[in-house]
All heavy atoms as a GROMACS GRO file, in nm:
protein
  529
    1MET      N    1  -5.039   0.871   0.919
    1MET     CA    2  -5.125   0.755   0.930
    1MET      C    3  -5.168   0.704   0.792
    1MET      O    4  -5.172   0.584   0.769
    1MET     CB    5  -5.246   0.790   1.016
    1MET     CG    6  -5.332   0.672   1.045
    1MET     SD    7  -5.244   0.547   1.136
    1MET     CE    8  -5.361   0.500   1.254
    2ARG      N    9  -5.197   0.796   0.700
    2ARG     CA   10  -5.243   0.750   0.569
    2ARG      C   11  -5.133   0.678   0.492
    2ARG      O   12  -5.160   0.588   0.414
    2ARG     CB   13  -5.298   0.867   0.488
    2ARG     CG   14  -5.194   0.967   0.446
    2ARG     CD   15  -5.257   1.077   0.358
    2ARG     NE   16  -5.155   1.169   0.318
    2ARG     CZ   17  -5.151   1.297   0.351
    2ARG    NH1   18  -5.248   1.349   0.426
    2ARG    NH2   19  -5.054   1.375   0.311
    3ASN      N   20  -5.005   0.716   0.516
    3ASN     CA   21  -4.896   0.647   0.448
    3ASN      C   22  -4.882   0.503   0.496
    3ASN      O   23  -4.849   0.415   0.417
    3ASN     CB   24  -4.764   0.722   0.468
    3ASN     CG   25  -4.760   0.851   0.389
    3ASN    OD1   26  -4.834   0.867   0.293
    3ASN    ND2   27  -4.674   0.941   0.429
    4ILE      N   28  -4.906   0.479   0.621
    4ILE     CA   29  -4.902   0.342   0.674
    4ILE      C   30  -5.015   0.261   0.613
    4ILE      O   31  -4.996   0.145   0.576
    4ILE     CB   32  -4.908   0.343   0.828
    4ILE    CG1   33  -4.780   0.407   0.883
    4ILE    CG2   34  -4.926   0.203   0.883
    4ILE    CD1   35  -4.777   0.426   1.032
    5LYS      N   36  -5.132   0.320   0.597
    5LYS     CA   37  -5.244   0.251   0.534
    5LYS      C   38  -5.213   0.217   0.388
    5LYS      O   39  -5.259   0.116   0.336
    5LYS     CB   40  -5.371   0.336   0.542
    5LYS     CG   41  -5.430   0.344   0.681
    5LYS     CD   42  -5.557   0.426   0.682
    5LYS     CE   43  -5.614   0.436   0.821
    5LYS     NZ   44  -5.736   0.517   0.826
    6ARG      N   45  -5.135   0.303   0.323
    6ARG     CA   46  -5.096   0.278   0.184
    6ARG      C   47  -4.989   0.170   0.174
    6ARG      O   48  -4.960   0.120   0.066
    6ARG     CB   49  -5.040   0.405   0.122
    6ARG     CG   50  -5.142   0.513   0.099
    6ARG     CD   51  -5.074   0.637   0.045
    6ARG     NE   52  -5.171   0.743   0.026
    6ARG     CZ   53  -5.141   0.871   0.015
    6ARG    NH1   54  -5.015   0.910   0.019
    6ARG    NH2   55  -5.235   0.960  -0.003
    7GLY      N   56  -4.926   0.137   0.285
    7GLY     CA   57  -4.821   0.037   0.285
    7GLY      C   58  -4.682   0.096   0.273
    7GLY      O   59  -4.584   0.025   0.255
    8TRP      N   60  -4.671   0.229   0.282
    8TRP     CA   61  -4.542   0.295   0.267
    8TRP      C   62  -4.460   0.294   0.395
    8TRP      O   63  -4.340   0.315   0.391
    8TRP     CB   64  -4.562   0.439   0.223
    8TRP     CG   65  -4.620   0.454   0.086
    8TRP    CD1   66  -4.646   0.355  -0.003
    8TRP    CD2   67  -4.660   0.574   0.024
    8TRP    NE1   68  -4.700   0.406  -0.117
    8TRP    CE2   69  -4.710   0.541  -0.104
    8TRP    CE3   70  -4.661   0.708   0.063
    8TRP    CZ2   71  -4.759   0.637  -0.192
    8TRP    CZ3   72  -4.708   0.803  -0.024
    8TRP    CH2   73  -4.756   0.767  -0.151
    9GLY      N   74  -4.520   0.269   0.508
    9GLY     CA   75  -4.449   0.278   0.635
    9GLY      C   76  -4.403   0.142   0.687
    9GLY      O   77  -4.378   0.127   0.806
   10LEU      N   78  -4.392   0.042   0.601
   10LEU     CA   79  -4.356  -0.092   0.646
   10LEU      C   80  -4.205  -0.115   0.653
   10LEU      O   81  -4.161  -0.213   0.710
   10LEU     CB   82  -4.420  -0.195   0.553
   10LEU     CG   83  -4.573  -0.189   0.544
   10LEU    CD1   84  -4.623  -0.293   0.444
   10LEU    CD2   85  -4.636  -0.212   0.680
   11CYS      N   86  -4.127  -0.026   0.593
   11CYS     CA   87  -3.982  -0.042   0.591
   11CYS      C   88  -3.916   0.084   0.646
   11CYS      O   89  -3.975   0.192   0.644
   11CYS     CB   90  -3.933  -0.069   0.450
   11CYS     SG   91  -3.995  -0.223   0.383
   12CYS      N   92  -3.792   0.069   0.689
   12CYS     CA   93  -3.722   0.181   0.751
   12CYS      C   94  -3.658   0.274   0.647
   12CYS      O   95  -3.625   0.388   0.680
   12CYS     CB   96  -3.615   0.128   0.846
   12CYS     SG   97  -3.493   0.021   0.767
   13SER      N   98  -3.637   0.229   0.524
   13SER     CA   99  -3.573   0.312   0.422
   13SER      C  100  -3.612   0.263   0.283
   13SER      O  101  -3.672   0.157   0.266
   13SER     CB  102  -3.421   0.306   0.438
   13SER     OG  103  -3.375   0.175   0.412
   14LYS      N  104  -3.571   0.340   0.181
   14LYS     CA  105  -3.599   0.302   0.044
   14LYS      C  106  -3.524   0.174   0.007
   14LYS      O  107  -3.577   0.089  -0.064
   14LYS     CB  108  -3.561   0.414  -0.052
   14LYS     CG  109  -3.653   0.533  -0.046
   14LYS     CD  110  -3.613   0.636  -0.151
   14LYS     CE  111  -3.709   0.753  -0.150
   14LYS     NZ  112  -3.677   0.849  -0.256
   15SER      N  113  -3.400   0.161   0.054
   15SER     CA  114  -3.324   0.040   0.021
   15SER      C  115  -3.384  -0.083   0.088
   15SER      O  116  -3.385  -0.192   0.030
   15SER     CB  117  -3.177   0.056   0.060
   15SER     OG  118  -3.164   0.076   0.198
   16CYS      N  119  -3.434  -0.067   0.208
   16CYS     CA  120  -3.502  -0.177   0.277
   16CYS      C  121  -3.629  -0.217   0.201
   16CYS      O  122  -3.658  -0.336   0.186
   16CYS     CB  123  -3.535  -0.135   0.420
   16CYS     SG  124  -3.615  -0.262   0.518
   17ALA      N  125  -3.703  -0.119   0.154
   17ALA     CA  126  -3.825  -0.147   0.078
   17ALA      C  127  -3.793  -0.216  -0.054
   17ALA      O  128  -3.862  -0.309  -0.095
   17ALA     CB  129  -3.901  -0.017   0.052
   18ALA      N  130  -3.685  -0.172  -0.122
   18ALA     CA  131  -3.645  -0.235  -0.248
   18ALA      C  132  -3.604  -0.380  -0.225
   18ALA      O  133  -3.638  -0.468  -0.304
   18ALA     CB  134  -3.531  -0.157  -0.311
   19SER      N  135  -3.533  -0.406  -0.117
   19SER     CA  136  -3.493  -0.542  -0.084
   19SER      C  137  -3.616  -0.630  -0.057
   19SER      O  138  -3.623  -0.744  -0.103
   19SER     CB  139  -3.402  -0.540   0.037
   19SER     OG  140  -3.366  -0.669   0.075
   20LYS      N  141  -3.712  -0.574   0.013
   20LYS     CA  142  -3.834  -0.649   0.043
   20LYS      C  143  -3.912  -0.680  -0.085
   20LYS      O  144  -3.961  -0.792  -0.103
   20LYS     CB  145  -3.921  -0.568   0.138
   20LYS     CG  146  -4.047  -0.637   0.180
   20LYS     CD  147  -4.128  -0.555   0.278
   20LYS     CE  148  -4.254  -0.629   0.313
   20LYS     NZ  149  -4.340  -0.555   0.402
   21ARG      N  150  -3.920  -0.582  -0.177
   21ARG     CA  151  -3.989  -0.606  -0.305
   21ARG      C  152  -3.917  -0.714  -0.386
   21ARG      O  153  -3.980  -0.800  -0.446
   21ARG     CB  154  -3.995  -0.476  -0.386
   21ARG     CG  155  -4.106  -0.383  -0.348
   21ARG     CD  156  -4.125  -0.274  -0.452
   21ARG     NE  157  -4.003  -0.202  -0.485
   21ARG     CZ  158  -3.956  -0.099  -0.416
   21ARG    NH1  159  -4.019  -0.055  -0.310
   21ARG    NH2  160  -3.844  -0.039  -0.455
   22GLU      N  161  -3.783  -0.707  -0.390
   22GLU     CA  162  -3.705  -0.804  -0.467
   22GLU      C  163  -3.727  -0.945  -0.414
   22GLU      O  164  -3.746  -1.040  -0.490
   22GLU     CB  165  -3.556  -0.768  -0.460
   22GLU     CG  166  -3.466  -0.861  -0.535
   22GLU     CD  167  -3.481  -0.853  -0.686
   22GLU    OE1  168  -3.524  -0.748  -0.735
   22GLU    OE2  169  -3.450  -0.952  -0.752
   23LYS      N  170  -3.725  -0.960  -0.283
   23LYS     CA  171  -3.740  -1.092  -0.222
   23LYS      C  172  -3.880  -1.147  -0.233
   23LYS      O  173  -3.901  -1.268  -0.220
   23LYS     CB  174  -3.697  -1.086  -0.075
   23LYS     CG  175  -3.548  -1.064  -0.061
   23LYS     CD  176  -3.505  -1.051   0.084
   23LYS     CE  177  -3.356  -1.026   0.092
   23LYS     NZ  178  -3.310  -1.006   0.227
   24SER      N  179  -3.977  -1.061  -0.260
   24SER     CA  180  -4.115  -1.109  -0.271
   24SER      C  181  -4.151  -1.154  -0.413
   24SER      O  182  -4.259  -1.208  -0.436
   24SER     CB  183  -4.212  -1.001  -0.225
   24SER     OG  184  -4.212  -0.892  -0.316
   25LYS      N  185  -4.058  -1.134  -0.509
   25LYS     CA  186  -4.084  -1.176  -0.646
   25LYS      C  187  -4.083  -1.329  -0.654
   25LYS      O  188  -4.003  -1.394  -0.589
   25LYS     CB  189  -3.977  -1.121  -0.741
   25LYS     CG  190  -3.984  -0.972  -0.761
   25LYS     CD  191  -3.876  -0.928  -0.857
   25LYS     CE  192  -3.880  -0.779  -0.880
   25LYS     NZ  193  -3.774  -0.736  -0.973
   26PRO      N  194  -4.169  -1.387  -0.737
   26PRO     CA  195  -4.173  -1.534  -0.750
   26PRO      C  196  -4.043  -1.592  -0.808
   26PRO      O  197  -4.008  -1.705  -0.779
   26PRO     CB  198  -4.289  -1.561  -0.844
   26PRO     CG  199  -4.356  -1.433  -0.870
   26PRO     CD  200  -4.274  -1.322  -0.814
   27SER      N  201  -3.971  -1.513  -0.887
   27SER     CA  202  -3.850  -1.564  -0.951
   27SER      C  203  -3.724  -1.536  -0.869
   27SER      O  204  -3.613  -1.556  -0.917
   27SER     CB  205  -3.834  -1.500  -1.089
   27SER     OG  206  -3.822  -1.360  -1.076
   28TYR      N  207  -3.739  -1.491  -0.743
   28TYR     CA  208  -3.624  -1.457  -0.660
   28TYR      C  209  -3.544  -1.583  -0.627
   28TYR      O  210  -3.596  -1.683  -0.580
   28TYR     CB  211  -3.670  -1.391  -0.530
   28TYR     CG  212  -3.557  -1.361  -0.435
   28TYR    CD1  213  -3.471  -1.255  -0.459
   28TYR    CD2  214  -3.537  -1.437  -0.322
   28TYR    CE1  215  -3.367  -1.227  -0.373
   28TYR    CE2  216  -3.433  -1.410  -0.235
   28TYR     CZ  217  -3.348  -1.304  -0.260
   28TYR     OH  218  -3.246  -1.277  -0.174
   29ASP      N  219  -3.412  -1.577  -0.655
   29ASP     CA  220  -3.321  -1.687  -0.627
   29ASP      C  221  -3.197  -1.629  -0.558
   29ASP      O  222  -3.120  -1.557  -0.622
   29ASP     CB  223  -3.283  -1.759  -0.755
   29ASP     CG  224  -3.195  -1.880  -0.732
   29ASP    OD1  225  -3.169  -1.915  -0.615
   29ASP    OD2  226  -3.152  -1.942  -0.831
   30PRO      N  227  -3.174  -1.658  -0.431
   30PRO     CA  228  -3.060  -1.600  -0.360
   30PRO      C  229  -2.926  -1.632  -0.424
   30PRO      O  230  -2.834  -1.550  -0.420
   30PRO     CB  231  -3.069  -1.660  -0.220
   30PRO     CG  232  -3.206  -1.713  -0.206
   30PRO     CD  233  -3.256  -1.741  -0.344
   31ALA      N  234  -2.912  -1.748  -0.485
   31ALA     CA  235  -2.786  -1.784  -0.550
   31ALA      C  236  -2.758  -1.693  -0.670
   31ALA      O  237  -2.644  -1.651  -0.691
   31ALA     CB  238  -2.789  -1.929  -0.593
   32VAL      N  239  -2.861  -1.663  -0.748
   32VAL     CA  240  -2.845  -1.575  -0.863
   32VAL      C  241  -2.811  -1.433  -0.817
   32VAL      O  242  -2.726  -1.366  -0.875
   32VAL     CB  243  -2.972  -1.576  -0.951
   32VAL    CG1  244  -2.965  -1.471  -1.061
   32VAL    CG2  245  -2.994  -1.713  -1.010
   33VAL      N  246  -2.876  -1.388  -0.712
   33VAL     CA  247  -2.849  -1.256  -0.658
   33VAL      C  248  -2.704  -1.246  -0.610
   33VAL      O  249  -2.634  -1.148  -0.638
   33VAL     CB  250  -2.948  -1.221  -0.545
   33VAL    CG1  251  -2.908  -1.092  -0.475
   33VAL    CG2  252  -3.089  -1.212  -0.599
   34ALA      N  253  -2.656  -1.348  -0.540
   34ALA     CA  254  -2.518  -1.348  -0.491
   34ALA      C  255  -2.419  -1.347  -0.607
   34ALA      O  256  -2.318  -1.274  -0.603
   34ALA     CB  257  -2.495  -1.470  -0.402
   35GLU      N  258  -2.446  -1.424  -0.711
   35GLU     CA  259  -2.358  -1.428  -0.828
   35GLU      C  260  -2.355  -1.292  -0.898
   35GLU      O  261  -2.248  -1.241  -0.936
   35GLU     CB  262  -2.404  -1.535  -0.925
   35GLU     CG  263  -2.318  -1.547  -1.048
   35GLU     CD  264  -2.368  -1.653  -1.145
   35GLU    OE1  265  -2.458  -1.730  -1.110
   35GLU    OE2  266  -2.315  -1.657  -1.257
   36ASN      N  267  -2.471  -1.231  -0.916
   36ASN     CA  268  -2.478  -1.100  -0.981
   36ASN      C  269  -2.408  -0.992  -0.898
   36ASN      O  270  -2.342  -0.905  -0.954
   36ASN     CB  271  -2.623  -1.060  -1.008
   36ASN     CG  272  -2.685  -1.144  -1.116
   36ASN    OD1  273  -2.616  -1.205  -1.196
   36ASN    ND2  274  -2.818  -1.148  -1.119
   37ASN      N  275  -2.422  -0.998  -0.766
   37ASN     CA  276  -2.355  -0.901  -0.680
   37ASN      C  277  -2.203  -0.916  -0.690
   37ASN      O  278  -2.130  -0.817  -0.692
   37ASN     CB  279  -2.400  -0.916  -0.534
   37ASN     CG  280  -2.540  -0.866  -0.514
   37ASN    OD1  281  -2.592  -0.789  -0.592
   37ASN    ND2  282  -2.602  -0.912  -0.406
   38TYR      N  283  -2.154  -1.039  -0.698
   38TYR     CA  284  -2.011  -1.063  -0.713
   38TYR      C  285  -1.961  -1.007  -0.848
   38TYR      O  286  -1.859  -0.939  -0.853
   38TYR     CB  287  -1.979  -1.212  -0.704
   38TYR     CG  288  -1.832  -1.240  -0.721
   38TYR    CD1  289  -1.744  -1.226  -0.615
   38TYR    CD2  290  -1.781  -1.278  -0.844
   38TYR    CE1  291  -1.609  -1.249  -0.630
   38TYR    CE2  292  -1.646  -1.302  -0.862
   38TYR     CZ  293  -1.560  -1.288  -0.755
   38TYR     OH  294  -1.426  -1.310  -0.771
   39LYS      N  295  -2.035  -1.036  -0.954
   39LYS     CA  296  -1.997  -0.986  -1.086
   39LYS      C  297  -1.996  -0.833  -1.088
   39LYS      O  298  -1.908  -0.772  -1.148
   39LYS     CB  299  -2.093  -1.038  -1.193
   39LYS     CG  300  -2.077  -1.184  -1.224
   39LYS     CD  301  -2.179  -1.226  -1.329
   39LYS     CE  302  -2.170  -1.372  -1.361
   39LYS     NZ  303  -2.273  -1.413  -1.459
   40ARG      N  304  -2.095  -0.772  -1.024
   40ARG     CA  305  -2.105  -0.627  -1.020
   40ARG      C  306  -1.988  -0.566  -0.944
   40ARG      O  307  -1.933  -0.464  -0.984
   40ARG     CB  308  -2.237  -0.586  -0.955
   40ARG     CG  309  -2.270  -0.440  -0.965
   40ARG     CD  310  -2.407  -0.407  -0.908
   40ARG     NE  311  -2.514  -0.476  -0.978
   40ARG     CZ  312  -2.593  -0.570  -0.925
   40ARG    NH1  313  -2.578  -0.608  -0.801
   40ARG    NH2  314  -2.688  -0.628  -0.996
   41ALA      N  315  -1.946  -0.631  -0.838
   41ALA     CA  316  -1.836  -0.579  -0.756
   41ALA      C  317  -1.701  -0.596  -0.824
   41ALA      O  318  -1.610  -0.518  -0.801
   41ALA     CB  319  -1.836  -0.648  -0.621
   42HIS      N  320  -1.687  -0.698  -0.909
   42HIS     CA  321  -1.557  -0.730  -0.968
   42HIS      C  322  -1.553  -0.720  -1.119
   42HIS      O  323  -1.466  -0.778  -1.182
   42HIS     CB  324  -1.515  -0.872  -0.926
   42HIS     CG  325  -1.505  -0.888  -0.778
   42HIS    ND1  326  -1.404  -0.834  -0.704
   42HIS    CD2  327  -1.586  -0.950  -0.690
   42HIS    CE1  328  -1.421  -0.863  -0.577
   42HIS    NE2  329  -1.531  -0.933  -0.565
   43TRP      N  330  -1.644  -0.643  -1.179
   43TRP     CA  331  -1.651  -0.638  -1.325
   43TRP      C  332  -1.527  -0.577  -1.387
   43TRP      O  333  -1.488  -0.612  -1.497
   43TRP     CB  334  -1.775  -0.562  -1.371
   43TRP     CG  335  -1.766  -0.414  -1.348
   43TRP    CD1  336  -1.804  -0.346  -1.237
   43TRP    CD2  337  -1.715  -0.316  -1.438
   43TRP    NE1  338  -1.780  -0.213  -1.251
   43TRP    CE2  339  -1.725  -0.191  -1.374
   43TRP    CE3  340  -1.662  -0.321  -1.566
   43TRP    CZ2  341  -1.684  -0.072  -1.434
   43TRP    CZ3  342  -1.620  -0.202  -1.625
   43TRP    CH2  343  -1.632  -0.080  -1.559
   44ASN      N  344  -1.460  -0.489  -1.317
   44ASN     CA  345  -1.347  -0.417  -1.375
   44ASN      C  346  -1.214  -0.490  -1.355
   44ASN      O  347  -1.116  -0.455  -1.419
   44ASN     CB  348  -1.340  -0.277  -1.314
   44ASN     CG  349  -1.257  -0.182  -1.395
   44ASN    OD1  350  -1.239  -0.202  -1.514
   44ASN    ND2  351  -1.208  -0.080  -1.331
   45ASP      N  352  -1.208  -0.591  -1.273
   45ASP     CA  353  -1.083  -0.661  -1.243
   45ASP      C  354  -1.020  -0.722  -1.367
   45ASP      O  355  -0.900  -0.710  -1.388
   45ASP     CB  356  -1.105  -0.769  -1.137
   45ASP     CG  357  -1.143  -0.711  -1.002
   45ASP    OD1  358  -1.130  -0.588  -0.984
   45ASP    OD2  359  -1.186  -0.788  -0.916
   46SER      N  360  -1.097  -0.787  -1.450
   46SER     CA  361  -1.041  -0.853  -1.567
   46SER      C  362  -1.005  -0.752  -1.676
   46SER      O  363  -0.913  -0.776  -1.754
   46SER     CB  364  -1.138  -0.956  -1.622
   46SER     OG  365  -1.256  -0.893  -1.667
   47LEU      N  366  -1.075  -0.641  -1.682
   47LEU     CA  367  -1.046  -0.541  -1.786
   47LEU      C  368  -0.911  -0.474  -1.763
   47LEU      O  369  -0.838  -0.446  -1.858
   47LEU     CB  370  -1.156  -0.434  -1.788
   47LEU     CG  371  -1.296  -0.482  -1.824
   47LEU    CD1  372  -1.394  -0.366  -1.814
   47LEU    CD2  373  -1.297  -0.540  -1.963
   48VAL      N  374  -0.877  -0.448  -1.640
   48VAL     CA  375  -0.752  -0.381  -1.608
   48VAL      C  376  -0.633  -0.469  -1.645
   48VAL      O  377  -0.531  -0.422  -1.695
   48VAL     CB  378  -0.747  -0.343  -1.458
   48VAL    CG1  379  -0.612  -0.289  -1.419
   48VAL    CG2  380  -0.856  -0.242  -1.427
   49ASP      N  381  -0.642  -0.599  -1.626
   49ASP     CA  382  -0.532  -0.690  -1.655
   49ASP      C  383  -0.508  -0.705  -1.805
   49ASP      O  384  -0.395  -0.731  -1.848
   49ASP     CB  385  -0.559  -0.829  -1.595
   49ASP     CG  386  -0.561  -0.825  -1.444
   49ASP    OD1  387  -0.502  -0.731  -1.386
   49ASP    OD2  388  -0.620  -0.915  -1.384
   50ASP      N  389  -0.610  -0.687  -1.888
   50ASP     CA  390  -0.598  -0.709  -2.031
   50ASP      C  391  -0.535  -0.590  -2.106
   50ASP      O  392  -0.478  -0.607  -2.211
   50ASP     CB  393  -0.735  -0.738  -2.093
   50ASP     CG  394  -0.792  -0.870  -2.047
   50ASP    OD1  395  -0.715  -0.951  -1.994
   50ASP    OD2  396  -0.913  -0.890  -2.062
   51TYR      N  397  -0.544  -0.472  -2.050
   51TYR     CA  398  -0.502  -0.352  -2.122
   51TYR      C  399  -0.364  -0.306  -2.075
   51TYR      O  400  -0.340  -0.290  -1.957
   51TYR     CB  401  -0.604  -0.240  -2.100
   51TYR     CG  402  -0.563  -0.109  -2.162
   51TYR    CD1  403  -0.562  -0.093  -2.298
   51TYR    CD2  404  -0.524  -0.003  -2.082
   51TYR    CE1  405  -0.523   0.027  -2.356
   51TYR    CE2  406  -0.486   0.117  -2.138
   51TYR     CZ  407  -0.486   0.131  -2.275
   51TYR     OH  408  -0.448   0.249  -2.331
   52ASP      N  409  -0.274  -0.285  -2.168
   52ASP     CA  410  -0.141  -0.234  -2.139
   52ASP      C  411  -0.114  -0.117  -2.233
   52ASP      O  412  -0.090  -0.138  -2.352
   52ASP     CB  413  -0.036  -0.343  -2.157
   52ASP     CG  414   0.104  -0.294  -2.126
   52ASP    OD1  415   0.118  -0.184  -2.069
   52ASP    OD2  416   0.200  -0.367  -2.158
   53PRO      N  417  -0.117   0.007  -2.184
   53PRO     CA  418  -0.100   0.122  -2.274
   53PRO      C  419   0.038   0.129  -2.336
   53PRO      O  420   0.057   0.192  -2.438
   53PRO     CB  421  -0.126   0.242  -2.183
   53PRO     CG  422  -0.107   0.192  -2.045
   53PRO     CD  423  -0.142   0.046  -2.048
   54GLY      N  424   0.136   0.061  -2.279
   54GLY     CA  425   0.270   0.063  -2.335
   54GLY      C  426   0.296  -0.050  -2.434
   54GLY      O  427   0.408  -0.066  -2.483
   55ASP      N  428   0.196  -0.128  -2.465
   55ASP     CA  429   0.211  -0.241  -2.556
   55ASP      C  430   0.222  -0.189  -2.699
   55ASP      O  431   0.125  -0.144  -2.760
   55ASP     CB  432   0.091  -0.335  -2.542
   55ASP     CG  433   0.108  -0.463  -2.621
   55ASP    OD1  434   0.214  -0.481  -2.683
   55ASP    OD2  435   0.014  -0.544  -2.621
   56SER      N  436   0.342  -0.195  -2.758
   56SER     CA  437   0.364  -0.139  -2.891
   56SER      C  438   0.288  -0.217  -2.998
   56SER      O  439   0.247  -0.159  -3.098
   56SER     CB  440   0.513  -0.138  -2.924
   56SER     OG  441   0.564  -0.270  -2.924
   57GLU      N  442   0.267  -0.346  -2.979
   57GLU     CA  443   0.191  -0.424  -3.078
   57GLU      C  444   0.048  -0.375  -3.087
   57GLU      O  445  -0.011  -0.369  -3.194
   57GLU     CB  446   0.193  -0.572  -3.042
   57GLU     CG  447   0.328  -0.636  -3.056
   57GLU     CD  448   0.326  -0.782  -3.015
   57GLU    OE1  449   0.216  -0.837  -3.001
   57GLU    OE2  450   0.434  -0.838  -2.997
   58TYR      N  451  -0.010  -0.336  -2.973
   58TYR     CA  452  -0.147  -0.285  -2.971
   58TYR      C  453  -0.156  -0.157  -3.054
   58TYR      O  454  -0.244  -0.141  -3.137
   58TYR     CB  455  -0.191  -0.260  -2.827
   58TYR     CG  456  -0.328  -0.196  -2.817
   58TYR    CD1  457  -0.443  -0.272  -2.825
   58TYR    CD2  458  -0.342  -0.058  -2.799
   58TYR    CE1  459  -0.568  -0.214  -2.816
   58TYR    CE2  460  -0.466   0.001  -2.790
   58TYR     CZ  461  -0.579  -0.078  -2.798
   58TYR     OH  462  -0.702  -0.021  -2.790
   59TRP      N  463  -0.064  -0.064  -3.031
   59TRP     CA  464  -0.069   0.065  -3.099
   59TRP      C  465  -0.026   0.054  -3.244
   59TRP      O  466  -0.071   0.130  -3.328
   59TRP     CB  467   0.017   0.167  -3.026
   59TRP     CG  468  -0.040   0.198  -2.892
   59TRP    CD1  469   0.009   0.160  -2.771
   59TRP    CD2  470  -0.160   0.270  -2.864
   59TRP    NE1  471  -0.071   0.204  -2.670
   59TRP    CE2  472  -0.176   0.272  -2.724
   59TRP    CE3  473  -0.256   0.333  -2.942
   59TRP    CZ2  474  -0.283   0.334  -2.662
   59TRP    CZ3  475  -0.362   0.395  -2.879
   59TRP    CH2  476  -0.375   0.395  -2.741
   60ASP      N  477   0.063  -0.040  -3.279
   60ASP     CA  478   0.108  -0.056  -3.418
   60ASP      C  479  -0.006  -0.104  -3.508
   60ASP      O  480  -0.007  -0.077  -3.626
   60ASP     CB  481   0.224  -0.155  -3.427
   60ASP     CG  482   0.352  -0.098  -3.366
   60ASP    OD1  483   0.358   0.025  -3.346
   60ASP    OD2  484   0.443  -0.176  -3.337
   61GLN      N  485  -0.102  -0.175  -3.451
   61GLN     CA  486  -0.211  -0.231  -3.531
   61GLN      C  487  -0.322  -0.130  -3.557
   61GLN      O  488  -0.408  -0.152  -3.640
   61GLN     CB  489  -0.269  -0.354  -3.461
   61GLN     CG  490  -0.171  -0.468  -3.450
   61GLN     CD  491  -0.227  -0.581  -3.366
   61GLN    OE1  492  -0.338  -0.574  -3.319
   61GLN    NE2  493  -0.148  -0.684  -3.346
   62LYS      N  494  -0.319  -0.018  -3.489
   62LYS     CA  495  -0.425   0.081  -3.505
   62LYS      C  496  -0.399   0.169  -3.626
   62LYS      O  497  -0.286   0.204  -3.657
   62LYS     CB  498  -0.436   0.169  -3.380
   62LYS     CG  499  -0.472   0.093  -3.255
   62LYS     CD  500  -0.609   0.033  -3.271
   62LYS     CE  501  -0.643  -0.049  -3.148
   62LYS     NZ  502  -0.764  -0.123  -3.164
   63ASP      N  503  -0.505   0.204  -3.695
   63ASP     CA  504  -0.495   0.292  -3.811
   63ASP      C  505  -0.537   0.431  -3.766
   63ASP      O  506  -0.653   0.455  -3.733
   63ASP     CB  507  -0.587   0.241  -3.922
   63ASP     CG  508  -0.577   0.325  -4.047
   63ASP    OD1  509  -0.478   0.400  -4.060
   63ASP    OD2  510  -0.667   0.315  -4.132
   64PHE      N  511  -0.444   0.522  -3.761
   64PHE     CA  512  -0.473   0.657  -3.713
   64PHE      C  513  -0.496   0.756  -3.828
   64PHE      O  514  -0.495   0.875  -3.808
   64PHE     CB  515  -0.356   0.707  -3.626
   64PHE     CG  516  -0.344   0.630  -3.497
   64PHE    CD1  517  -0.242   0.539  -3.478
   64PHE    CD2  518  -0.435   0.651  -3.395
   64PHE    CE1  519  -0.231   0.470  -3.359
   64PHE    CE2  520  -0.425   0.582  -3.277
   64PHE     CZ  521  -0.323   0.492  -3.258
   65ASN      N  522  -0.514   0.709  -3.948
   65ASN     CA  523  -0.536   0.799  -4.063
   65ASN      C  524  -0.680   0.839  -4.076
   65ASN      O  525  -0.770   0.779  -4.048
   65ASN     CB  526  -0.490   0.733  -4.194
   65ASN     CG  527  -0.339   0.712  -4.191
   65ASN    OD1  528  -0.269   0.791  -4.128
   65ASN    ND2  529  -0.294   0.609  -4.257
   0.00000   0.00000   0.00000
């Protein structure tokens, strides 16, 4: 009972509570959240395409001394 009085029993889980806190912020913008979630999910896609371990030009330019 005391936890409900403290406001801890208003959500079903920690992730639900975090979502509720985020949405209650004055600067909350659903479009920004959606963009950030997309970037977070796909951050590695562009990195994989840029790197080729067999690229001899890449390794020739490195100084291993």
